[in-house]
mmCIF entry with sequence, helices, sheets and N, C-alpha, C, O atoms, coordinates in Angstrom:
data_MODEL
# 
_entry.id   MODEL 
# 
_entity.id                         1 
_entity.type                       polymer 
_entity.pdbx_number_of_molecules   1 
# 
_entity_poly.entity_id                      1 
_entity_poly.type                           'polypeptide(L)' 
_entity_poly.nstd_linkage                   no 
_entity_poly.nstd_monomer                   no 
_entity_poly.pdbx_seq_one_letter_code       MKHYQKDRHVQSLMIEINRWLYLREDYSVDSEKLKALIELLRRVGEVLEKN 
_entity_poly.pdbx_seq_one_letter_code_can   MKHYQKDRHVQSLMIEINRWLYLREDYSVDSEKLKALIELLRRVGEVLEKN 
_entity_poly.pdbx_strand_id                 A 
# 
loop_
_entity_poly_seq.entity_id 
_entity_poly_seq.num 
_entity_poly_seq.mon_id 
_entity_poly_seq.hetero 
1 1  MET n 
1 2  LYS n 
1 3  HIS n 
1 4  TYR n 
1 5  GLN n 
1 6  LYS n 
1 7  ASP n 
1 8  ARG n 
1 9  HIS n 
1 10 VAL n 
1 11 GLN n 
1 12 SER n 
1 13 LEU n 
1 14 MET n 
1 15 ILE n 
1 16 GLU n 
1 17 ILE n 
1 18 ASN n 
1 19 ARG n 
1 20 TRP n 
1 21 LEU n 
1 22 TYR n 
1 23 LEU n 
1 24 ARG n 
1 25 GLU n 
1 26 ASP n 
1 27 TYR n 
1 28 SER n 
1 29 VAL n 
1 30 ASP n 
1 31 SER n 
1 32 GLU n 
1 33 LYS n 
1 34 LEU n 
1 35 LYS n 
1 36 ALA n 
1 37 LEU n 
1 38 ILE n 
1 39 GLU n 
1 40 LEU n 
1 41 LEU n 
1 42 ARG n 
1 43 ARG n 
1 44 VAL n 
1 45 GLY n 
1 46 GLU n 
1 47 VAL n 
1 48 LEU n 
1 49 GLU n 
1 50 LYS n 
1 51 ASN n 
# 
_struct_asym.id          A 
_struct_asym.entity_id   1 
# 
loop_
_struct_conf.conf_type_id 
_struct_conf.id 
_struct_conf.pdbx_PDB_helix_id 
_struct_conf.beg_label_comp_id 
_struct_conf.beg_label_asym_id 
_struct_conf.beg_label_seq_id 
_struct_conf.pdbx_beg_PDB_ins_code 
_struct_conf.end_label_comp_id 
_struct_conf.end_label_asym_id 
_struct_conf.end_label_seq_id 
_struct_conf.pdbx_end_PDB_ins_code 
_struct_conf.beg_auth_comp_id 
_struct_conf.beg_auth_asym_id 
_struct_conf.beg_auth_seq_id 
_struct_conf.end_auth_comp_id 
_struct_conf.end_auth_asym_id 
_struct_conf.end_auth_seq_id 
_struct_conf.pdbx_PDB_helix_class 
_struct_conf.details 
_struct_conf.pdbx_PDB_helix_length 
HELX_P HELX_P1 AA1 ARG A 19 ? LEU A 21 ? ARG A 19 LEU A 21 5 ? 3  
HELX_P HELX_P2 AA2 SER A 31 ? LYS A 50 ? SER A 31 LYS A 50 1 ? 20 
# 
_struct_conf_type.id          HELX_P 
_struct_conf_type.criteria    ? 
_struct_conf_type.reference   ? 
# 
loop_
_atom_site.group_PDB 
_atom_site.id 
_atom_site.type_symbol 
_atom_site.label_atom_id 
_atom_site.label_alt_id 
_atom_site.label_comp_id 
_atom_site.label_asym_id 
_atom_site.label_entity_id 
_atom_site.label_seq_id 
_atom_site.pdbx_PDB_ins_code 
_atom_site.Cartn_x 
_atom_site.Cartn_y 
_atom_site.Cartn_z 
_atom_site.occupancy 
_atom_site.B_iso_or_equiv 
_atom_site.pdbx_formal_charge 
_atom_site.auth_seq_id 
_atom_site.auth_comp_id 
_atom_site.auth_asym_id 
_atom_site.auth_atom_id 
_atom_site.pdbx_PDB_model_num 
ATOM 1   N N  . MET A 1 1  ? -0.372  9.299   -0.341  1.00 0.00 ? 1  MET A N  1 
ATOM 2   C CA . MET A 1 1  ? -0.216  9.332   1.104   1.00 0.00 ? 1  MET A CA 1 
ATOM 3   C C  . MET A 1 1  ? 0.998   9.967   1.559   1.00 0.00 ? 1  MET A C  1 
ATOM 4   O O  . MET A 1 1  ? 1.160   10.166  2.763   1.00 0.00 ? 1  MET A O  1 
ATOM 5   N N  . LYS A 1 2  ? 1.952   10.337  0.621   1.00 0.00 ? 2  LYS A N  1 
ATOM 6   C CA . LYS A 1 2  ? 3.181   10.934  1.128   1.00 0.00 ? 2  LYS A CA 1 
ATOM 7   C C  . LYS A 1 2  ? 2.928   12.279  1.677   1.00 0.00 ? 2  LYS A C  1 
ATOM 8   O O  . LYS A 1 2  ? 3.725   12.774  2.475   1.00 0.00 ? 2  LYS A O  1 
ATOM 9   N N  . HIS A 1 3  ? 1.759   12.957  1.257   1.00 0.00 ? 3  HIS A N  1 
ATOM 10  C CA . HIS A 1 3  ? 1.471   14.280  1.682   1.00 0.00 ? 3  HIS A CA 1 
ATOM 11  C C  . HIS A 1 3  ? 0.463   14.310  2.846   1.00 0.00 ? 3  HIS A C  1 
ATOM 12  O O  . HIS A 1 3  ? 0.307   15.339  3.503   1.00 0.00 ? 3  HIS A O  1 
ATOM 13  N N  . TYR A 1 4  ? -0.207  13.202  3.094   1.00 0.00 ? 4  TYR A N  1 
ATOM 14  C CA . TYR A 1 4  ? -1.168  13.249  4.105   1.00 0.00 ? 4  TYR A CA 1 
ATOM 15  C C  . TYR A 1 4  ? -0.650  13.535  5.411   1.00 0.00 ? 4  TYR A C  1 
ATOM 16  O O  . TYR A 1 4  ? 0.323   12.919  5.845   1.00 0.00 ? 4  TYR A O  1 
ATOM 17  N N  . GLN A 1 5  ? -1.278  14.494  6.115   1.00 0.00 ? 5  GLN A N  1 
ATOM 18  C CA . GLN A 1 5  ? -0.858  15.021  7.488   1.00 0.00 ? 5  GLN A CA 1 
ATOM 19  C C  . GLN A 1 5  ? 0.513   15.564  7.483   1.00 0.00 ? 5  GLN A C  1 
ATOM 20  O O  . GLN A 1 5  ? 1.134   15.696  8.537   1.00 0.00 ? 5  GLN A O  1 
ATOM 21  N N  . LYS A 1 6  ? 1.035   15.902  6.276   1.00 0.00 ? 6  LYS A N  1 
ATOM 22  C CA . LYS A 1 6  ? 2.379   16.522  6.247   1.00 0.00 ? 6  LYS A CA 1 
ATOM 23  C C  . LYS A 1 6  ? 2.258   17.802  5.615   1.00 0.00 ? 6  LYS A C  1 
ATOM 24  O O  . LYS A 1 6  ? 3.074   18.684  5.880   1.00 0.00 ? 6  LYS A O  1 
ATOM 25  N N  . ASP A 1 7  ? 1.268   18.002  4.760   1.00 0.00 ? 7  ASP A N  1 
ATOM 26  C CA . ASP A 1 7  ? 1.158   19.167  4.076   1.00 0.00 ? 7  ASP A CA 1 
ATOM 27  C C  . ASP A 1 7  ? -0.304  19.818  4.352   1.00 0.00 ? 7  ASP A C  1 
ATOM 28  O O  . ASP A 1 7  ? -1.300  19.299  3.848   1.00 0.00 ? 7  ASP A O  1 
ATOM 29  N N  . ARG A 1 8  ? -0.385  20.824  5.067   1.00 0.00 ? 8  ARG A N  1 
ATOM 30  C CA . ARG A 1 8  ? -1.675  21.375  5.452   1.00 0.00 ? 8  ARG A CA 1 
ATOM 31  C C  . ARG A 1 8  ? -2.691  21.794  4.296   1.00 0.00 ? 8  ARG A C  1 
ATOM 32  O O  . ARG A 1 8  ? -3.879  22.035  4.508   1.00 0.00 ? 8  ARG A O  1 
ATOM 33  N N  . HIS A 1 9  ? -2.104  21.850  3.109   1.00 0.00 ? 9  HIS A N  1 
ATOM 34  C CA . HIS A 1 9  ? -2.956  22.168  1.889   1.00 0.00 ? 9  HIS A CA 1 
ATOM 35  C C  . HIS A 1 9  ? -3.623  20.851  1.396   1.00 0.00 ? 9  HIS A C  1 
ATOM 36  O O  . HIS A 1 9  ? -4.596  20.933  0.646   1.00 0.00 ? 9  HIS A O  1 
ATOM 37  N N  . VAL A 1 10 ? -3.165  19.704  1.765   1.00 0.00 ? 10 VAL A N  1 
ATOM 38  C CA . VAL A 1 10 ? -3.747  18.564  1.333   1.00 0.00 ? 10 VAL A CA 1 
ATOM 39  C C  . VAL A 1 10 ? -5.045  18.362  2.238   1.00 0.00 ? 10 VAL A C  1 
ATOM 40  O O  . VAL A 1 10 ? -4.923  18.234  3.456   1.00 0.00 ? 10 VAL A O  1 
ATOM 41  N N  . GLN A 1 11 ? -6.291  18.337  1.614   1.00 0.00 ? 11 GLN A N  1 
ATOM 42  C CA . GLN A 1 11 ? -7.494  18.295  2.337   1.00 0.00 ? 11 GLN A CA 1 
ATOM 43  C C  . GLN A 1 11 ? -8.414  17.130  1.893   1.00 0.00 ? 11 GLN A C  1 
ATOM 44  O O  . GLN A 1 11 ? -9.512  16.959  2.423   1.00 0.00 ? 11 GLN A O  1 
ATOM 45  N N  . SER A 1 12 ? -7.950  16.349  0.925   1.00 0.00 ? 12 SER A N  1 
ATOM 46  C CA . SER A 1 12 ? -8.832  15.129  0.485   1.00 0.00 ? 12 SER A CA 1 
ATOM 47  C C  . SER A 1 12 ? -7.938  14.013  0.147   1.00 0.00 ? 12 SER A C  1 
ATOM 48  O O  . SER A 1 12 ? -6.712  14.116  0.101   1.00 0.00 ? 12 SER A O  1 
ATOM 49  N N  . LEU A 1 13 ? -8.618  12.923  -0.092  1.00 0.00 ? 13 LEU A N  1 
ATOM 50  C CA . LEU A 1 13 ? -8.007  11.709  -0.455  1.00 0.00 ? 13 LEU A CA 1 
ATOM 51  C C  . LEU A 1 13 ? -8.882  11.104  -1.403  1.00 0.00 ? 13 LEU A C  1 
ATOM 52  O O  . LEU A 1 13 ? -10.053 10.873  -1.099  1.00 0.00 ? 13 LEU A O  1 
ATOM 53  N N  . MET A 1 14 ? -8.347  10.786  -2.696  1.00 0.00 ? 14 MET A N  1 
ATOM 54  C CA . MET A 1 14 ? -9.173  9.949   -3.651  1.00 0.00 ? 14 MET A CA 1 
ATOM 55  C C  . MET A 1 14 ? -8.826  8.477   -3.620  1.00 0.00 ? 14 MET A C  1 
ATOM 56  O O  . MET A 1 14 ? -7.650  8.112   -3.590  1.00 0.00 ? 14 MET A O  1 
ATOM 57  N N  . ILE A 1 15 ? -9.789  7.672   -3.625  1.00 0.00 ? 15 ILE A N  1 
ATOM 58  C CA . ILE A 1 15 ? -9.538  6.267   -3.638  1.00 0.00 ? 15 ILE A CA 1 
ATOM 59  C C  . ILE A 1 15 ? -10.082 5.729   -4.976  1.00 0.00 ? 15 ILE A C  1 
ATOM 60  O O  . ILE A 1 15 ? -11.232 6.021   -5.306  1.00 0.00 ? 15 ILE A O  1 
ATOM 61  N N  . GLU A 1 16 ? -9.384  5.034   -5.679  1.00 0.00 ? 16 GLU A N  1 
ATOM 62  C CA . GLU A 1 16 ? -9.794  4.433   -6.958  1.00 0.00 ? 16 GLU A CA 1 
ATOM 63  C C  . GLU A 1 16 ? -10.290 3.001   -6.733  1.00 0.00 ? 16 GLU A C  1 
ATOM 64  O O  . GLU A 1 16 ? -9.601  2.226   -6.070  1.00 0.00 ? 16 GLU A O  1 
ATOM 65  N N  . ILE A 1 17 ? -11.334 2.664   -7.203  1.00 0.00 ? 17 ILE A N  1 
ATOM 66  C CA . ILE A 1 17 ? -11.930 1.297   -6.784  1.00 0.00 ? 17 ILE A CA 1 
ATOM 67  C C  . ILE A 1 17 ? -12.221 0.601   -8.174  1.00 0.00 ? 17 ILE A C  1 
ATOM 68  O O  . ILE A 1 17 ? -12.944 1.087   -9.045  1.00 0.00 ? 17 ILE A O  1 
ATOM 69  N N  . ASN A 1 18 ? -11.541 -0.631  -8.257  1.00 0.00 ? 18 ASN A N  1 
ATOM 70  C CA . ASN A 1 18 ? -11.765 -1.461  -9.385  1.00 0.00 ? 18 ASN A CA 1 
ATOM 71  C C  . ASN A 1 18 ? -13.263 -1.898  -9.421  1.00 0.00 ? 18 ASN A C  1 
ATOM 72  O O  . ASN A 1 18 ? -13.798 -2.299  -8.387  1.00 0.00 ? 18 ASN A O  1 
ATOM 73  N N  . ARG A 1 19 ? -13.923 -1.826  -10.565 1.00 0.00 ? 19 ARG A N  1 
ATOM 74  C CA . ARG A 1 19 ? -15.412 -1.996  -10.558 1.00 0.00 ? 19 ARG A CA 1 
ATOM 75  C C  . ARG A 1 19 ? -15.602 -3.567  -10.310 1.00 0.00 ? 19 ARG A C  1 
ATOM 76  O O  . ARG A 1 19 ? -16.697 -3.943  -9.893  1.00 0.00 ? 19 ARG A O  1 
ATOM 77  N N  . TRP A 1 20 ? -14.684 -4.412  -10.526 1.00 0.00 ? 20 TRP A N  1 
ATOM 78  C CA . TRP A 1 20 ? -14.938 -5.819  -10.329 1.00 0.00 ? 20 TRP A CA 1 
ATOM 79  C C  . TRP A 1 20 ? -14.927 -6.250  -8.771  1.00 0.00 ? 20 TRP A C  1 
ATOM 80  O O  . TRP A 1 20 ? -15.169 -7.400  -8.402  1.00 0.00 ? 20 TRP A O  1 
ATOM 81  N N  . LEU A 1 21 ? -14.639 -5.259  -7.973  1.00 0.00 ? 21 LEU A N  1 
ATOM 82  C CA . LEU A 1 21 ? -14.818 -5.443  -6.525  1.00 0.00 ? 21 LEU A CA 1 
ATOM 83  C C  . LEU A 1 21 ? -16.222 -5.338  -6.072  1.00 0.00 ? 21 LEU A C  1 
ATOM 84  O O  . LEU A 1 21 ? -16.513 -5.776  -4.959  1.00 0.00 ? 21 LEU A O  1 
ATOM 85  N N  . TYR A 1 22 ? -17.208 -4.744  -6.906  1.00 0.00 ? 22 TYR A N  1 
ATOM 86  C CA . TYR A 1 22 ? -18.571 -4.696  -6.481  1.00 0.00 ? 22 TYR A CA 1 
ATOM 87  C C  . TYR A 1 22 ? -19.561 -5.075  -7.477  1.00 0.00 ? 22 TYR A C  1 
ATOM 88  O O  . TYR A 1 22 ? -20.753 -5.134  -7.175  1.00 0.00 ? 22 TYR A O  1 
ATOM 89  N N  . LEU A 1 23 ? -19.058 -5.385  -8.865  1.00 0.00 ? 23 LEU A N  1 
ATOM 90  C CA . LEU A 1 23 ? -19.894 -5.721  -9.918  1.00 0.00 ? 23 LEU A CA 1 
ATOM 91  C C  . LEU A 1 23 ? -19.793 -7.243  -10.205 1.00 0.00 ? 23 LEU A C  1 
ATOM 92  O O  . LEU A 1 23 ? -18.815 -7.881  -9.815  1.00 0.00 ? 23 LEU A O  1 
ATOM 93  N N  . ARG A 1 24 ? -20.798 -7.811  -10.879 1.00 0.00 ? 24 ARG A N  1 
ATOM 94  C CA . ARG A 1 24 ? -20.753 -9.188  -11.387 1.00 0.00 ? 24 ARG A CA 1 
ATOM 95  C C  . ARG A 1 24 ? -20.264 -9.073  -12.781 1.00 0.00 ? 24 ARG A C  1 
ATOM 96  O O  . ARG A 1 24 ? -20.052 -7.976  -13.299 1.00 0.00 ? 24 ARG A O  1 
ATOM 97  N N  . GLU A 1 25 ? -20.080 -10.231 -13.406 1.00 0.00 ? 25 GLU A N  1 
ATOM 98  C CA . GLU A 1 25 ? -19.591 -10.291 -14.887 1.00 0.00 ? 25 GLU A CA 1 
ATOM 99  C C  . GLU A 1 25 ? -20.555 -9.671  -15.804 1.00 0.00 ? 25 GLU A C  1 
ATOM 100 O O  . GLU A 1 25 ? -20.140 -9.297  -16.901 1.00 0.00 ? 25 GLU A O  1 
ATOM 101 N N  . ASP A 1 26 ? -21.835 -9.510  -15.482 1.00 0.00 ? 26 ASP A N  1 
ATOM 102 C CA . ASP A 1 26 ? -22.774 -8.995  -16.288 1.00 0.00 ? 26 ASP A CA 1 
ATOM 103 C C  . ASP A 1 26 ? -23.047 -7.484  -16.030 1.00 0.00 ? 26 ASP A C  1 
ATOM 104 O O  . ASP A 1 26 ? -23.988 -6.900  -16.568 1.00 0.00 ? 26 ASP A O  1 
ATOM 105 N N  . TYR A 1 27 ? -22.181 -6.889  -15.187 1.00 0.00 ? 27 TYR A N  1 
ATOM 106 C CA . TYR A 1 27 ? -22.099 -5.582  -14.866 1.00 0.00 ? 27 TYR A CA 1 
ATOM 107 C C  . TYR A 1 27 ? -23.208 -5.202  -13.861 1.00 0.00 ? 27 TYR A C  1 
ATOM 108 O O  . TYR A 1 27 ? -23.429 -4.019  -13.604 1.00 0.00 ? 27 TYR A O  1 
ATOM 109 N N  . SER A 1 28 ? -23.884 -6.180  -13.312 1.00 0.00 ? 28 SER A N  1 
ATOM 110 C CA . SER A 1 28 ? -24.890 -5.837  -12.157 1.00 0.00 ? 28 SER A CA 1 
ATOM 111 C C  . SER A 1 28 ? -24.283 -5.754  -10.939 1.00 0.00 ? 28 SER A C  1 
ATOM 112 O O  . SER A 1 28 ? -23.262 -6.406  -10.720 1.00 0.00 ? 28 SER A O  1 
ATOM 113 N N  . VAL A 1 29 ? -24.775 -5.035  -10.110 1.00 0.00 ? 29 VAL A N  1 
ATOM 114 C CA . VAL A 1 29 ? -24.294 -4.777  -8.713  1.00 0.00 ? 29 VAL A CA 1 
ATOM 115 C C  . VAL A 1 29 ? -24.340 -6.067  -7.805  1.00 0.00 ? 29 VAL A C  1 
ATOM 116 O O  . VAL A 1 29 ? -25.418 -6.642  -7.656  1.00 0.00 ? 29 VAL A O  1 
ATOM 117 N N  . ASP A 1 30 ? -23.215 -6.527  -7.204  1.00 0.00 ? 30 ASP A N  1 
ATOM 118 C CA . ASP A 1 30 ? -23.329 -7.738  -6.300  1.00 0.00 ? 30 ASP A CA 1 
ATOM 119 C C  . ASP A 1 30 ? -23.440 -6.966  -4.923  1.00 0.00 ? 30 ASP A C  1 
ATOM 120 O O  . ASP A 1 30 ? -22.517 -6.329  -4.416  1.00 0.00 ? 30 ASP A O  1 
ATOM 121 N N  . SER A 1 31 ? -24.588 -7.104  -4.445  1.00 0.00 ? 31 SER A N  1 
ATOM 122 C CA . SER A 1 31 ? -24.876 -6.455  -3.201  1.00 0.00 ? 31 SER A CA 1 
ATOM 123 C C  . SER A 1 31 ? -24.041 -6.884  -2.015  1.00 0.00 ? 31 SER A C  1 
ATOM 124 O O  . SER A 1 31 ? -23.739 -6.054  -1.157  1.00 0.00 ? 31 SER A O  1 
ATOM 125 N N  . GLU A 1 32 ? -23.653 -8.157  -1.929  1.00 0.00 ? 32 GLU A N  1 
ATOM 126 C CA . GLU A 1 32 ? -22.813 -8.566  -0.850  1.00 0.00 ? 32 GLU A CA 1 
ATOM 127 C C  . GLU A 1 32 ? -21.416 -8.018  -0.878  1.00 0.00 ? 32 GLU A C  1 
ATOM 128 O O  . GLU A 1 32 ? -20.880 -7.596  0.146   1.00 0.00 ? 32 GLU A O  1 
ATOM 129 N N  . LYS A 1 33 ? -20.751 -8.024  -2.201  1.00 0.00 ? 33 LYS A N  1 
ATOM 130 C CA . LYS A 1 33 ? -19.565 -7.400  -2.461  1.00 0.00 ? 33 LYS A CA 1 
ATOM 131 C C  . LYS A 1 33 ? -19.477 -5.948  -2.053  1.00 0.00 ? 33 LYS A C  1 
ATOM 132 O O  . LYS A 1 33 ? -18.522 -5.435  -1.468  1.00 0.00 ? 33 LYS A O  1 
ATOM 133 N N  . LEU A 1 34 ? -20.660 -5.312  -2.459  1.00 0.00 ? 34 LEU A N  1 
ATOM 134 C CA . LEU A 1 34 ? -20.761 -3.831  -2.231  1.00 0.00 ? 34 LEU A CA 1 
ATOM 135 C C  . LEU A 1 34 ? -20.820 -3.520  -0.791  1.00 0.00 ? 34 LEU A C  1 
ATOM 136 O O  . LEU A 1 34 ? -20.152 -2.591  -0.338  1.00 0.00 ? 34 LEU A O  1 
ATOM 137 N N  . LYS A 1 35 ? -21.610 -4.271  -0.020  1.00 0.00 ? 35 LYS A N  1 
ATOM 138 C CA . LYS A 1 35 ? -21.647 -4.095  1.510   1.00 0.00 ? 35 LYS A CA 1 
ATOM 139 C C  . LYS A 1 35 ? -20.198 -4.301  2.102   1.00 0.00 ? 35 LYS A C  1 
ATOM 140 O O  . LYS A 1 35 ? -19.802 -3.536  2.982   1.00 0.00 ? 35 LYS A O  1 
ATOM 141 N N  . ALA A 1 36 ? -19.418 -5.305  1.640   1.00 0.00 ? 36 ALA A N  1 
ATOM 142 C CA . ALA A 1 36 ? -18.183 -5.569  2.240   1.00 0.00 ? 36 ALA A CA 1 
ATOM 143 C C  . ALA A 1 36 ? -17.162 -4.383  1.815   1.00 0.00 ? 36 ALA A C  1 
ATOM 144 O O  . ALA A 1 36 ? -16.313 -3.963  2.601   1.00 0.00 ? 36 ALA A O  1 
ATOM 145 N N  . LEU A 1 37 ? -17.308 -3.931  0.625   1.00 0.00 ? 37 LEU A N  1 
ATOM 146 C CA . LEU A 1 37 ? -16.563 -2.774  0.196   1.00 0.00 ? 37 LEU A CA 1 
ATOM 147 C C  . LEU A 1 37 ? -16.830 -1.455  0.949   1.00 0.00 ? 37 LEU A C  1 
ATOM 148 O O  . LEU A 1 37 ? -15.897 -0.736  1.305   1.00 0.00 ? 37 LEU A O  1 
ATOM 149 N N  . ILE A 1 38 ? -18.115 -1.154  1.183   1.00 0.00 ? 38 ILE A N  1 
ATOM 150 C CA . ILE A 1 38 ? -18.491 -0.090  1.971   1.00 0.00 ? 38 ILE A CA 1 
ATOM 151 C C  . ILE A 1 38 ? -17.958 -0.222  3.381   1.00 0.00 ? 38 ILE A C  1 
ATOM 152 O O  . ILE A 1 38 ? -17.431 0.743   3.935   1.00 0.00 ? 38 ILE A O  1 
ATOM 153 N N  . GLU A 1 39 ? -18.079 -1.356  3.953   1.00 0.00 ? 39 GLU A N  1 
ATOM 154 C CA . GLU A 1 39 ? -17.587 -1.590  5.307   1.00 0.00 ? 39 GLU A CA 1 
ATOM 155 C C  . GLU A 1 39 ? -16.075 -1.310  5.363   1.00 0.00 ? 39 GLU A C  1 
ATOM 156 O O  . GLU A 1 39 ? -15.582 -0.651  6.278   1.00 0.00 ? 39 GLU A O  1 
ATOM 157 N N  . LEU A 1 40 ? -15.391 -1.805  4.407   1.00 0.00 ? 40 LEU A N  1 
ATOM 158 C CA . LEU A 1 40 ? -13.995 -1.620  4.336   1.00 0.00 ? 40 LEU A CA 1 
ATOM 159 C C  . LEU A 1 40 ? -13.582 -0.120  4.179   1.00 0.00 ? 40 LEU A C  1 
ATOM 160 O O  . LEU A 1 40 ? -12.670 0.347   4.861   1.00 0.00 ? 40 LEU A O  1 
ATOM 161 N N  . LEU A 1 41 ? -14.191 0.536   3.372   1.00 0.00 ? 41 LEU A N  1 
ATOM 162 C CA . LEU A 1 41 ? -13.971 2.009   3.263   1.00 0.00 ? 41 LEU A CA 1 
ATOM 163 C C  . LEU A 1 41 ? -14.439 2.787   4.521   1.00 0.00 ? 41 LEU A C  1 
ATOM 164 O O  . LEU A 1 41 ? -13.847 3.810   4.866   1.00 0.00 ? 41 LEU A O  1 
ATOM 165 N N  . ARG A 1 42 ? -15.468 2.314   5.184   1.00 0.00 ? 42 ARG A N  1 
ATOM 166 C CA . ARG A 1 42 ? -15.786 2.895   6.433   1.00 0.00 ? 42 ARG A CA 1 
ATOM 167 C C  . ARG A 1 42 ? -14.611 2.796   7.443   1.00 0.00 ? 42 ARG A C  1 
ATOM 168 O O  . ARG A 1 42 ? -14.223 3.777   8.077   1.00 0.00 ? 42 ARG A O  1 
ATOM 169 N N  . ARG A 1 43 ? -14.062 1.548   7.559   1.00 0.00 ? 43 ARG A N  1 
ATOM 170 C CA . ARG A 1 43 ? -12.980 1.375   8.453   1.00 0.00 ? 43 ARG A CA 1 
ATOM 171 C C  . ARG A 1 43 ? -11.786 2.141   8.170   1.00 0.00 ? 43 ARG A C  1 
ATOM 172 O O  . ARG A 1 43 ? -11.123 2.647   9.075   1.00 0.00 ? 43 ARG A O  1 
ATOM 173 N N  . VAL A 1 44 ? -11.451 2.258   6.787   1.00 0.00 ? 44 VAL A N  1 
ATOM 174 C CA . VAL A 1 44 ? -10.379 3.068   6.352   1.00 0.00 ? 44 VAL A CA 1 
ATOM 175 C C  . VAL A 1 44 ? -10.525 4.455   6.876   1.00 0.00 ? 44 VAL A C  1 
ATOM 176 O O  . VAL A 1 44 ? -9.575  5.027   7.410   1.00 0.00 ? 44 VAL A O  1 
ATOM 177 N N  . GLY A 1 45 ? -11.730 5.022   6.729   1.00 0.00 ? 45 GLY A N  1 
ATOM 178 C CA . GLY A 1 45 ? -12.117 6.336   7.113   1.00 0.00 ? 45 GLY A CA 1 
ATOM 179 C C  . GLY A 1 45 ? -11.963 6.519   8.701   1.00 0.00 ? 45 GLY A C  1 
ATOM 180 O O  . GLY A 1 45 ? -11.466 7.539   9.177   1.00 0.00 ? 45 GLY A O  1 
ATOM 181 N N  . GLU A 1 46 ? -12.361 5.605   9.371   1.00 0.00 ? 46 GLU A N  1 
ATOM 182 C CA . GLU A 1 46 ? -12.080 5.706   10.872  1.00 0.00 ? 46 GLU A CA 1 
ATOM 183 C C  . GLU A 1 46 ? -10.693 5.772   11.199  1.00 0.00 ? 46 GLU A C  1 
ATOM 184 O O  . GLU A 1 46 ? -10.290 6.598   12.018  1.00 0.00 ? 46 GLU A O  1 
ATOM 185 N N  . VAL A 1 47 ? -9.941  4.981   10.634  1.00 0.00 ? 47 VAL A N  1 
ATOM 186 C CA . VAL A 1 47 ? -8.503  4.966   10.921  1.00 0.00 ? 47 VAL A CA 1 
ATOM 187 C C  . VAL A 1 47 ? -7.820  6.313   10.483  1.00 0.00 ? 47 VAL A C  1 
ATOM 188 O O  . VAL A 1 47 ? -6.919  6.808   11.161  1.00 0.00 ? 47 VAL A O  1 
ATOM 189 N N  . LEU A 1 48 ? -8.230  6.821   9.452   1.00 0.00 ? 48 LEU A N  1 
ATOM 190 C CA . LEU A 1 48 ? -7.595  8.063   9.030   1.00 0.00 ? 48 LEU A CA 1 
ATOM 191 C C  . LEU A 1 48 ? -8.110  9.208   9.898   1.00 0.00 ? 48 LEU A C  1 
ATOM 192 O O  . LEU A 1 48 ? -7.391  10.166  10.184  1.00 0.00 ? 48 LEU A O  1 
ATOM 193 N N  . GLU A 1 49 ? -9.299  9.092   10.286  1.00 0.00 ? 49 GLU A N  1 
ATOM 194 C CA . GLU A 1 49 ? -9.728  10.184  11.353  1.00 0.00 ? 49 GLU A CA 1 
ATOM 195 C C  . GLU A 1 49 ? -9.019  10.179  12.566  1.00 0.00 ? 49 GLU A C  1 
ATOM 196 O O  . GLU A 1 49 ? -8.824  11.260  13.123  1.00 0.00 ? 49 GLU A O  1 
ATOM 197 N N  . LYS A 1 50 ? -8.541  8.985   13.135  1.00 0.00 ? 50 LYS A N  1 
ATOM 198 C CA . LYS A 1 50 ? -7.858  8.931   14.351  1.00 0.00 ? 50 LYS A CA 1 
ATOM 199 C C  . LYS A 1 50 ? -6.385  9.520   14.206  1.00 0.00 ? 50 LYS A C  1 
ATOM 200 O O  . LYS A 1 50 ? -5.772  9.943   15.186  1.00 0.00 ? 50 LYS A O  1 
ATOM 201 N N  . ASN A 1 51 ? -5.927  9.521   13.086  1.00 0.00 ? 51 ASN A N  1 
ATOM 202 C CA . ASN A 1 51 ? -4.506  9.919   12.869  1.00 0.00 ? 51 ASN A CA 1 
ATOM 203 C C  . ASN A 1 51 ? -4.423  11.327  12.638  1.00 0.00 ? 51 ASN A C  1 
ATOM 204 O O  . ASN A 1 51 ? -3.329  11.855  12.436  1.00 0.00 ? 51 ASN A O  1 
# 
């Protein structure tokens, strides 16, 4: 983030997501956790677009 909107060459942002935020212990997808994660990322995107 130290270069975001400070260096015009920076055109993307990579977000690393821990798999346990959307997977169950058996590695299957937890749809409720996934929906919450998607909504959180959508809100982050909206905030970044405004700035």
